[in-house]
MARBA-3410 file (N, C-alpha, C, O; in Angstrom, 1 decimal):
127
-0.3,1.9,-3.1,0.6,0.5,-3.0,1.7,1.1,-3.2,1.6,2.2,-3.8 ~ 3.2,0.5,-2.9,4.3,0.5,-3.2,5.3,-0.2,-4.1,4.8,-1.4,-3.9 ~ 6.1,-0.4,-4.8,7.5,-1.6,-5.4,8.1,-1.8,-4.2,7.8,-1.3,-3.1 ~ 9.3,-2.7,-4.6,9.8,-3.3,-3.5,10.9,-2.5,-2.7,11.6,-3.0,-1.8 ~ 10.9,-0.7,-3.5,12.4,0.4,-3.0,11.5,1.5,-2.2,11.8,2.5,-1.5
9.8,0.6,-2.5,9.0,1.6,-1.2,9.0,3.0,-2.3,9.2,4.1,-1.9 ~ 8.7,2.9,-3.6,8.2,4.0,-4.5,7.0,3.5,-4.6,6.7,2.3,-4.6 ~ 5.9,4.9,-4.7,4.5,4.2,-5.0,4.3,4.1,-6.8,4.5,4.8,-7.7 ~ 3.7,2.8,-6.4,3.0,2.5,-7.9,1.5,2.6,-8.2,1.1,3.0,-9.4 ~ 0.9,2.4,-7.4,-0.6,2.7,-7.3,-0.9,3.6,-6.2,-0.3,3.6,-5.2
-2.0,4.6,-6.4,-2.8,5.2,-5.3,-4.1,5.3,-5.3,-4.6,5.4,-6.5 ~ -4.7,5.3,-4.6,-6.3,5.1,-4.2,-6.4,6.0,-2.7,-5.8,5.8,-1.7 ~ -7.2,6.7,-2.9,-7.9,7.4,-1.8,-9.4,6.6,-1.4,-10.3,6.3,-2.3 ~ -9.6,6.4,-0.1,-10.7,6.1,0.4,-11.6,6.7,1.6,-11.1,6.9,2.7 ~ -12.9,7.1,1.2,-13.6,7.6,2.3,-12.9,7.3,3.7,-12.1,6.4,3.8
-13.3,8.5,5.0,-12.7,8.0,6.2,-13.1,7.1,7.0,-12.7,6.7,8.1 ~ -14.0,6.9,6.3,-14.6,5.9,7.5,-15.0,4.4,7.0,-15.7,3.5,7.5 ~ -14.0,4.3,5.5,-14.0,3.1,5.0,-12.8,2.3,5.3,-11.7,2.7,5.5 ~ -13.2,0.9,5.2,-12.0,0.3,5.8,-11.2,0.3,4.0,-11.6,0.7,2.8 ~ -9.8,-0.3,4.5,-8.7,0.0,3.3,-9.0,-1.2,2.7,-8.7,-1.1,1.5
-9.7,-2.5,3.0,-9.6,-3.8,2.8,-11.0,-3.5,1.1,-11.0,-4.2,0.0 ~ -11.8,-2.4,1.2,-12.7,-2.1,0.3,-11.9,-1.9,-0.9,-12.3,-2.7,-1.7 ~ -11.0,-1.2,-1.3,-9.9,-1.0,-2.5,-9.2,-1.9,-2.9,-8.9,-1.9,-4.0 ~ -8.8,-3.1,-2.0,-7.9,-4.1,-2.0,-7.8,-4.6,-3.3,-6.8,-4.6,-4.0 ~ -9.1,-5.1,-3.7,-9.1,-5.6,-4.6,-8.8,-4.7,-6.3,-8.9,-5.3,-7.3
-8.5,-3.6,-6.3,-8.3,-3.0,-7.4,-7.2,-3.0,-7.6,-6.9,-3.3,-8.8 ~ -6.0,-2.6,-6.4,-5.3,-2.5,-5.9,-4.3,-4.0,-6.8,-3.5,-4.0,-7.7 ~ -4.9,-5.3,-6.0,-4.5,-6.3,-6.2,-4.6,-6.3,-7.9,-3.7,-7.0,-8.5 ~ -6.0,-5.4,-8.8,-5.6,-6.1,-10.1,-5.0,-5.4,-10.5,-5.2,-5.7,-11.6 ~ -4.4,-4.6,-10.5,-3.1,-3.5,-11.1,-1.7,-4.2,-11.0,-0.7,-3.7,-11.4
-1.7,-5.2,-10.5,-0.1,-5.9,-9.7,-0.5,-7.0,-10.7,-1.6,-7.5,-10.9 ~ 1.0,-7.2,-11.4,1.4,-8.5,-12.0,1.4,-10.0,-10.6,1.7,-10.0,-9.4 ~ 1.0,-11.0,-11.6,1.0,-11.9,-10.2,2.4,-12.1,-9.8,3.5,-11.8,-10.4 ~ 2.2,-12.6,-8.4,3.4,-12.4,-7.1,3.0,-12.4,-5.8,1.9,-12.7,-5.3 ~ 4.6,-11.8,-5.1,4.0,-11.7,-4.0,3.6,-11.0,-3.3,4.5,-10.3,-3.1
2.4,-10.4,-2.5,1.9,-9.7,-1.4,2.1,-9.4,-0.2,1.9,-10.3,0.7 ~ 2.5,-8.2,0.2,3.1,-8.5,1.5,2.1,-7.3,2.1,2.1,-6.2,1.6 ~ 1.2,-7.6,3.5,0.4,-6.8,3.7,0.5,-6.8,5.3,1.0,-7.8,5.9 ~ -0.2,-5.5,6.0,-0.2,-6.0,7.4,-1.4,-6.5,7.4,-2.0,-6.7,6.4 ~ -2.0,-6.6,9.0,-3.4,-7.6,9.4,-4.3,-6.8,8.9,-5.3,-7.4,8.3
-4.4,-5.1,9.1,-5.6,-4.7,8.7,-6.2,-5.4,7.3,-7.4,-5.6,7.3 ~ -5.5,-5.9,6.0,-5.9,-6.8,5.0,-6.8,-8.0,5.6,-7.7,-8.5,4.9 ~ -6.5,-8.5,6.6,-6.5,-9.9,6.9,-7.8,-10.5,6.3,-8.8,-10.3,7.0 ~ -8.1,-11.1,5.2,-9.2,-11.4,4.3,-9.2,-12.4,4.0,-8.0,-12.4,3.6 ~ -9.5,-13.2,3.8,-9.4,-15.1,3.1,-9.8,-14.5,1.7,-9.2,-15.0,0.8
-10.7,-13.7,1.3,-11.2,-13.5,0.2,-10.1,-12.3,-0.7,-10.2,-12.2,-1.9 ~ -9.1,-11.6,0.0,-8.3,-11.0,-0.4,-6.7,-12.5,-0.3,-5.9,-12.5,-1.3 ~ -6.6,-13.2,0.3,-5.9,-14.1,0.0,-6.2,-15.1,-0.6,-5.2,-15.8,-0.8 ~ -7.4,-15.7,-1.3,-7.8,-16.2,-2.8,-7.4,-15.7,-3.7,-6.5,-16.2,-4.4 ~ -8.1,-14.3,-3.8,-7.5,-13.9,-4.9,-6.6,-13.3,-5.6,-6.7,-13.1,-6.8
-5.4,-13.1,-4.6,-4.3,-13.3,-5.1,-3.7,-14.9,-5.5,-2.9,-15.4,-6.3 ~ -4.6,-15.6,-4.1,-3.3,-17.4,-5.0,-4.3,-17.6,-6.3,-4.1,-18.4,-7.3 ~ -5.1,-16.9,-6.3,-5.9,-17.7,-7.9,-5.4,-17.0,-9.0,-5.4,-17.5,-10.2 ~ -4.8,-15.6,-8.6,-4.2,-14.6,-10.0,-3.0,-15.2,-10.1,-2.4,-15.0,-11.2 ~ -1.8,-16.5,-8.8,-1.0,-16.9,-9.3,-0.5,-16.5,-8.0,0.1,-17.5,-7.6
-0.4,-15.7,-7.2,0.7,-15.0,-6.4,0.8,-15.9,-5.3,0.3,-17.1,-5.2 ~ 1.5,-15.2,-4.3,1.6,-15.4,-2.7,1.3,-14.6,-2.0,2.1,-13.7,-2.0 ~ 0.4,-14.6,-1.3,-0.3,-13.6,0.1,0.1,-13.5,1.3,-0.5,-13.9,2.3 ~ 1.2,-12.9,1.6,1.9,-13.1,2.9,1.2,-12.0,3.9,1.8,-10.9,4.1 ~ 0.2,-12.0,4.5,-0.8,-11.2,4.8,-1.4,-12.4,6.5,-2.1,-13.4,6.5
-0.8,-11.6,7.8,-1.0,-12.0,8.9,-2.2,-12.4,9.6,-2.9,-11.4,9.2 ~ -3.2,-13.2,10.4,-4.4,-13.2,10.7,-4.4,-12.1,11.8,-3.5,-11.6,12.4 ~ -5.8,-11.8,11.9,-5.9,-11.2,12.7,-5.7,-11.6,14.4,-5.6,-12.8,14.5 ~ -5.7,-11.1,15.7,-5.6,-12.3,16.6,-6.6,-12.7,17.0,-6.6,-13.5,17.9 ~ -8.1,-12.2,16.4,-9.4,-12.6,16.9,-9.3,-13.8,16.1,-9.5,-14.7,17.0
-9.2,-14.5,15.0,-9.4,-15.1,14.1,-8.6,-16.7,14.7,-7.4,-16.8,15.0 ~ -9.2,-17.6,14.8,-9.1,-19.1,15.3,-8.2,-19.8,14.6,-7.6,-20.6,15.4 ~ -8.0,-19.8,13.8,-7.1,-20.1,12.2,-6.1,-19.5,12.3,-6.3,-18.6,11.4 ~ -4.7,-19.2,12.9,-3.9,-18.1,12.4,-2.7,-18.8,11.0,-2.4,-20.0,10.7 ~ -2.4,-17.7,10.6,-1.2,-17.7,9.2,0.0,-17.2,9.7,-0.1,-16.1,10.3
0.7,-17.4,9.7,2.3,-17.1,10.0,2.9,-16.5,8.3,2.7,-16.8,7.1 ~ 3.7,-15.6,9.1,4.7,-15.1,8.4,5.7,-15.3,8.4,6.2,-15.2,9.5 ~ 6.8,-15.4,7.2,8.1,-15.2,7.7,8.3,-13.2,8.5,7.8,-12.2,8.2 ~ 9.3,-13.4,9.6,9.4,-12.0,10.2,10.5,-11.1,8.8,10.5,-9.9,8.8 ~ 11.2,-11.8,7.9,12.2,-10.9,7.2,10.9,-10.4,6.2,10.9,-9.2,5.9
10.3,-10.9,6.0,9.1,-10.7,4.7,8.2,-10.0,5.3,7.7,-9.3,4.5 ~ 7.8,-9.8,6.5,6.6,-9.1,6.9,7.5,-7.8,7.3,6.9,-6.8,7.7 ~ 8.6,-7.7,7.1,9.2,-6.4,7.9,9.1,-5.3,6.4,9.5,-4.2,6.4 ~ 8.5,-5.9,5.1,8.7,-5.2,4.0,7.8,-3.8,4.0,7.8,-2.6,3.7 ~ 6.7,-5.2,4.8,5.7,-3.9,4.8,5.7,-2.3,5.3,4.8,-1.5,5.0
6.8,-2.1,5.9,7.0,-0.7,6.7,8.0,0.2,5.5,8.8,1.0,5.8 ~ 7.6,-0.3,4.3,8.0,0.2,2.8,7.2,1.4,2.7,7.6,2.5,2.3 ~ 5.7,1.0,3.1,4.5,2.0,2.8,4.2,2.3,3.8,3.1,2.8,3.8 ~ 4.9,2.3,5.3,4.6,3.3,6.7,5.6,4.5,6.0,5.5,5.7,6.1 ~ 6.7,3.9,5.3,7.9,4.8,5.3,7.5,5.8,3.8,8.3,6.8,3.6
6.6,5.6,3.2,6.3,6.3,2.2,5.1,7.3,2.6,5.0,8.2,1.8 ~ 4.4,7.4,3.5,3.7,8.0,4.4,4.1,9.2,4.7,3.8,10.4,4.5 ~ 5.3,8.4,5.5,6.3,9.8,6.4,7.1,10.4,5.2,7.7,11.4,5.5 ~ 7.1,10.1,4.2,7.6,10.8,2.9,7.0,11.7,2.8,7.3,12.8,2.9 ~ 5.5,11.2,2.2,4.7,12.3,1.4,4.2,13.4,2.9,4.3,14.6,3.0
3.9,12.6,3.6,3.7,13.9,4.9,5.0,15.0,4.9,4.6,16.0,5.5 ~ 6.3,15.1,4.4,7.1,16.3,3.9,6.3,17.6,3.4,6.7,18.8,3.4 ~ 5.5,17.0,3.0,4.6,17.7,2.3,3.6,18.5,3.3,2.9,17.8,4.1 ~ 3.6,20.0,3.3,2.7,20.4,4.4,1.0,20.3,3.9,0.2,20.0,4.8 ~ 0.7,20.5,2.9,-0.5,20.4,2.1,-1.2,19.0,2.7,-2.2,18.9,3.3
-0.3,18.1,2.2,-0.3,16.7,2.3,-0.7,16.5,3.6,-1.8,16.1,3.8 ~ 0.4,16.8,4.6,-0.4,16.5,5.8,-1.1,17.1,6.8,-1.3,16.7,7.9 ~ -1.7,18.3,6.3,-2.7,18.4,7.2,-4.1,18.7,6.2,-5.0,19.6,6.5 ~ -4.1,17.7,5.0,-5.1,17.6,4.2,-5.6,18.9,3.7,-6.8,19.1,3.7 ~ -4.5,20.1,3.3,-5.3,21.5,3.3,-6.2,21.4,1.9,-7.1,22.3,1.8
-6.1,20.4,0.7,-7.3,20.5,-0.1,-8.1,19.9,0.2,-7.9,18.7,0.6 ~ -9.4,20.3,0.3,-10.7,19.6,0.8,-11.5,18.8,-0.2,-12.5,18.2,0.1 ~ -11.0,18.9,-2.0,-11.8,17.9,-2.6,-10.7,16.8,-2.5,-9.6,16.9,-2.0 ~ -11.0,15.7,-3.0,-10.4,14.4,-2.5,-9.6,14.3,-4.0,-8.4,13.8,-3.9 ~ -9.9,14.7,-5.7,-9.0,14.5,-6.4,-8.4,15.4,-6.4,-7.2,15.4,-6.9
-8.8,16.9,-5.7,-7.2,17.9,-5.5,-6.1,17.3,-4.4,-4.9,17.5,-4.5 ~ -6.6,16.7,-3.3,-5.8,16.3,-2.7,-4.9,14.8,-3.1,-3.8,14.4,-2.6 ~ -5.5,14.3,-3.9,-4.9,13.1,-4.7,-3.9,13.2,-5.7,-3.1,12.4,-5.8 ~ -4.1,14.4,-6.6,-3.1,15.1,-7.1,-1.7,15.5,-6.3,-0.5,15.5,-6.7 ~ -2.2,15.8,-5.3,-1.0,16.9,-4.7,-0.2,15.6,-4.6,0.9,15.5,-5.0
-1.1,14.1,-3.9,-0.3,13.0,-3.6,0.5,12.7,-4.7,1.7,12.8,-4.6 ~ 0.1,12.3,-5.7,0.4,12.0,-6.9,1.8,13.0,-7.3,2.9,12.5,-7.5 ~ 1.6,14.3,-7.5,2.4,15.3,-8.3,4.2,15.3,-7.0,5.4,15.7,-7.3 ~ 3.6,14.8,-5.5,4.7,14.2,-4.8,5.6,13.1,-5.5,6.8,13.2,-6.0 ~ 4.6,12.2,-5.5,5.3,10.7,-5.7,6.0,10.4,-6.9,6.8,9.5,-7.1
5.7,12.0,-8.0,6.3,11.8,-9.0,8.2,12.1,-8.5,9.2,11.6,-9.0 ~ 8.0,13.3,-7.3,9.1,14.3,-7.1,10.2,13.1,-6.7,11.4,13.2,-7.1 ~ 9.7,12.0,-5.9,10.7,11.0,-5.4,10.7,10.1,-6.2,11.7,9.4,-6.0 ~ 9.9,9.7,-7.2,10.3,9.1,-8.5,11.4,9.6,-9.1,12.4,9.0,-9.5 ~ 11.2,10.9,-9.2,12.6,11.5,-10.2,14.0,11.7,-8.8,15.2,11.9,-9.0
13.6,11.5,-8.0,14.3,11.7,-7.0,15.3,10.5,-7.0,16.6,10.7,-7.0 ~ 14.9,9.6,-7.2,15.4,8.1,-7.0,15.8,8.0,-8.6,15.4,6.8,-8.5 ~ 16.1,8.0,-9.5,16.5,8.6,-10.7,17.5,9.2,-10.9,18.4,9.0,-11.7 ~ 17.6,9.9,-10.0,18.6,11.3,-10.2,19.6,10.2,-9.5,20.4,9.7,-10.3 ~ 19.6,9.8,-8.4,20.4,9.2,-7.8,21.0,8.1,-8.2,22.0,7.6,-7.6
20.3,7.3,-9.5,21.0,6.3,-9.8,21.8,6.4,-11.5,22.3,5.6,-12.4 ~ 21.5,7.8,-11.5,22.2,7.9,-13.0,23.6,8.6,-12.9,24.3,8.7,-14.0
END
């Protein structure tokens, strides 16, 4: 999960065979109520209702196979690209891109260290 500037806020790792939707509730619980933008992979009425119950607004488009379609404003939906850009940035670290660490806790620690580097770089440029 990233903030409006594309900086990581919450990091979780899922097993390779698991859908990202399985940990989405944990990510949502870490957020204050507000606007949530996600891609079609997170299309679930349970997630949309969870965001709504917490006082937020979910902007998650429906998958094409769903009969009732939800629309999302294009300018808002483009913000989901911030997550993709974060993934591109962490892959600058060769060990992360190639999944050099075999244990999940070591891999997550490497991602967190690189995330700290991104935060520090942001603060250096604003100071």
